[in-house]
C-alpha positions in Angstrom: 5.7 29.0 -54.9 4.5 31.8 -53.3 5.5 33.1 -49.5 2.2 32.4 -48.3 1.7 28.7 -49.1 5.4 27.9 -48.2 4.1 29.4 -44.8 1.2 27.3 -45.0 3.3 24.4 -46.0 5.4 24.9 -43.2 2.9 25.6 -40.6 0.9 22.3 -41.3 4.1 20.6 -41.1 4.7 22.0 -37.6 1.3 21.1 -36.5 2.0 17.8 -37.9 5.0 17.3 -35.7 3.6 18.2 -32.8 0.6 15.9 -33.2 3.2 13.1 -33.8 5.1 14.3 -30.7 1.8 14.4 -28.7 0.7 11.1 -29.6 4.3 9.5 -28.7 4.4 11.0 -25.4 0.2 10.2 -25.0 0.4 8.2 -21.5 -1.4 4.4 -21.6 -5.1 4.7 -19.7 -5.1 2.4 -16.7 -8.6 2.1 -14.9 -8.1 1.7 -10.9 -11.1 0.3 -9.4 -11.5 0.0 -5.6 -14.6 0.4 -3.2 -14.8 2.6 -0.2 -12.3 2.7 3.0 -14.2 4.9 5.5 -12.3 8.9 5.1 -9.5 6.9 3.4 -11.1 6.1 -0.1 -14.2 7.7 -0.7 -16.5 9.7 -3.0 -16.9 13.3 -2.3 -19.9 15.8 -3.0 -18.8 16.1 -6.5 -18.4 12.1 -6.5 -14.9 12.6 -6.9 -12.5 10.2 -5.0 -10.7 11.6 -2.1 -8.8 10.5 0.8 -5.2 9.4 2.0 -5.5 6.1 -0.4 -7.0 8.2 -3.1 -4.1 10.4 -3.1 -1.4 7.4 -3.1 -3.0 5.8 -6.2 -2.9 9.5 -7.6 0.9 9.7 -6.7 1.2 7.0 -9.4 0.7 9.7 -12.1 3.4 11.8 -10.9 6.1 9.3 -10.5 6.0 8.3 -13.7 5.1 9.5 -17.1 3.9 6.6 -19.4 0.8 5.9 -17.8 -2.7 7.3 -16.3 -4.0 6.0 -13.8 -7.5 6.9 -13.4 -9.2 5.7 -10.0 -12.9 4.8 -10.1 -15.1 3.7 -6.8 -17.6 1.4 -6.4 -19.6 -0.4 -4.5 -18.0 -3.2 -2.8 -20.2 -6.2 -4.3 -20.3 -4.7 -7.8 -16.4 -5.0 -7.8 -16.9 -8.8 -8.3 -18.1 -8.0 -12.1 -16.1 -5.1 -12.9 -13.1 -7.1 -12.8 -14.7 -10.1 -14.3 -15.7 -7.9 -17.0 -12.3 -6.5 -17.7 -14.0 -3.2 -17.0 -11.0 -2.2 -14.4 -7.1 -3.2 -14.6 -6.0 -2.7 -10.9 -7.5 -3.2 -7.7 -5.0 -1.1 -5.3 -4.0 -2.0 -1.9 -5.0 -5.7 -1.8 -4.4 -9.2 -1.2 -4.7 -11.8 -3.7 -6.1 -14.2 -1.0 -9.6 -12.2 -1.2 -9.7 -12.2 -5.3 -11.3 -15.3 -7.0 -9.4 -17.1 -9.9 -11.1 -15.8 -12.6 -10.5 -12.7 -12.0 -7.4 -12.8 -13.8 -5.5 -10.5 -11.0 -1.6 -11.0 -10.3 0.3 -9.3 -7.1 3.0 -6.5 -7.3 5.4 -7.0 -4.6 4.1 -6.2 -1.0 3.4 -2.2 -0.3 2.6 -2.8 3.6 1.0 -5.3 5.8 -2.3 -5.0 7.5 -5.4 -6.6 8.8 -8.7 -6.6 10.1 -9.0 -6.3 13.9 -12.0 -6.5 16.5 -13.4 -3.4 18.0 -16.3 -2.9 20.7 -18.0 -0.4 22.9 -15.8 0.6 25.9 -19.3 0.7 28.2 -20.1 -2.8 26.3 -22.5 -5.6 28.4 -19.4 -8.0 29.2 -17.2 -5.8 30.9 -14.4 -4.3 28.9 -11.8 -6.4 26.8 -14.0 -9.7 27.7 -16.4 -8.8 24.6 -13.4 -10.6 22.4 -13.6 -13.4 24.6 -15.2 -16.5 22.7 -16.2 -14.5 19.9 -18.2 -17.1 18.2 -21.1 -16.4 20.9 -21.0 -12.7 20.5 -23.2 -10.6 18.0 -20.8 -9.6 15.4 -20.8 -7.1 12.3 -18.6 -7.3 9.3 -18.8 -5.7 5.7 -20.7 -7.6 3.1 -18.9 -9.4 0.5 -15.4 -9.7 2.9 -13.1 -12.5 3.9 -12.8 -12.4 7.8 -10.9 -15.5 9.7 -13.9 -15.6 12.2 -15.9 -16.7 9.8 -13.7 -19.0 8.1 -13.0 -16.6 5.2 -16.2 -17.5 3.4 -17.9 -14.6 2.1 -21.2 -16.6 1.3 -24.1 -14.4 3.5 -25.9 -17.6 3.7 -23.4 -19.6 5.5 -22.4 -16.7 7.5 -25.9 -16.2 9.1 -26.5 -19.7 9.2 -23.4 -20.4 11.3 -23.4 -17.3 13.1 -25.0 -14.5 15.0 -23.7 -11.9 12.3 -24.7 -8.4 10.4 -23.4 -7.9 7.6 -23.1 -4.1 6.6 -22.6 -2.1 3.5 -19.5 -0.2 4.5 -16.6 0.0 7.3 -17.9 3.0 7.9 -21.6 1.4 8.8 -19.7 -1.3 10.8 -18.6 1.4 13.1 -21.8 3.4 13.3 -23.6 0.0 13.9 -21.2 -1.2 16.9 -21.3 2.3 18.7 -25.2 2.5 18.9 -25.0 -0.7 20.3 -26.8 -3.4 17.7 -23.9 -5.6 17.8 -21.1 -6.5 20.5 -18.2 -6.4 17.9 -17.2 -5.2 14.7 -14.2 -6.2 12.5 -12.6 -3.4 10.2 -9.6 -2.7 8.5 -6.9 -1.5 11.3 -6.1 1.3 8.6 -9.7 2.9 8.8 -10.0 2.3 12.7 -7.0 4.6 13.0 -8.6 7.2 11.6 -11.7 7.1 13.5 -9.4 6.7 16.4 -8.0 10.2 15.6 -10.9 11.9 17.1 -11.0 12.0 21.0 -14.4 11.4 21.1 -14.5 8.5 19.6 -11.4 7.1 21.6 -13.3 7.2 24.7 -15.9 5.1 23.3 -13.9 2.3 21.2 -11.7 -0.7 22.4 -10.0 -2.7 20.2 -8.8 -6.0 20.5 -4.8 -6.6 20.5 -4.8 -9.3 17.8 -6.0 -9.4 14.3 -8.9 -11.3 12.7 -6.7 -12.0 10.2 -3.3 -10.3 8.4 -2.4 -9.7 5.4 0.2 -8.6 2.8 -1.4 -6.0 0.6 -0.2 -4.8 -2.6 -1.4 -3.7 -6.5 -3.3 -6.7 -8.0 -3.0 -6.3 -12.0 -5.0 -7.9 -14.5 -2.6 -10.4 -16.3 -4.0 -8.9 -20.0 -4.4 -5.7 -19.2 -2.5 -2.7 -20.2 0.0 -2.8 -17.8 2.3 -5.5 -16.2 3.1 -6.5 -13.1 6.8 -5.7 -13.9 5.8 -2.5 -15.0 3.7 -1.7 -11.7 6.6 -3.1 -9.6 8.9 -0.5 -11.3 6.1 1.9 -10.2 5.7 0.7 -6.7 9.7 0.8 -6.7 9.4 4.9 -7.8 6.6 5.4 -4.4 9.1 3.8 -2.3 11.9 5.8 -3.6 10.1 8.9 -3.5 8.8 8.4 0.6 5.2 8.0 -0.8 5.0 4.8 0.7 6.7 5.6 4.0 4.3 8.6 4.3 1.4 6.5 3.7 2.1 4.2 6.7 2.6 6.8 9.0 -0.5 8.5 7.7 -2.5 5.1 8.3 -0.9 5.0 12.0 -0.5 1.2 11.4 -0.1 -0.5 14.7 1.6 -3.6 16.0 -0.8 -6.1 17.1 -0.7 -9.9 17.6 -1.3 -12.5 15.0 -4.5 -13.8 14.4 -5.9 -16.3 16.8 -5.7 -19.5 15.6 
């Protein structure tokens, strides 16, 4: 056997071994689907997910090397169909209480507890915090498709419009703009979204916040039960995020406050 043939076979063998090793270490793809959360989870001008929540999800790719998490942001009302059609595997930082059983999603351990809060313009027509009294008599803006205790946790638009003086908007940032434009008396948004806006002194001057939640929930990652990653495997990644300090850092960035429990 000539030297050139021997070298060629050796090169091919090395290449095959390298390909096999690469295949053995190839990460399992997991699609993480969610909607926008103001500036905490949004698409930039190049349609790339950005924000503190997006950074937290992407950290899951750093703390382990078995799975590759691909984050995709969809319009809120389209998410139901995405999970029903099994086009996504994980719904991050959500509560099982707000998902339909047919989605087949299972919760991991709690990552942190948060909730939706009421806010209004400081210069409202009711005189400061009195705007939060007897909320069913006020005009209220919330996100279309969300579950709110004020609306009896029923997201159906027909039901809400029939029983409440409500405006349903496509996004949390839209709700904030709507209320600040004095088009509704009160808005409901996640406290973490409002905390981001309250970093701006100009917004703080315009906004007051009720001292109790609309609803308070334990947020976790929701995992599709027949998807490429199990709840147990995701729990192990959550443990890594806790051990690395990522969960603690996220809670600090979100500036989660201690409000009272929801009114009964």
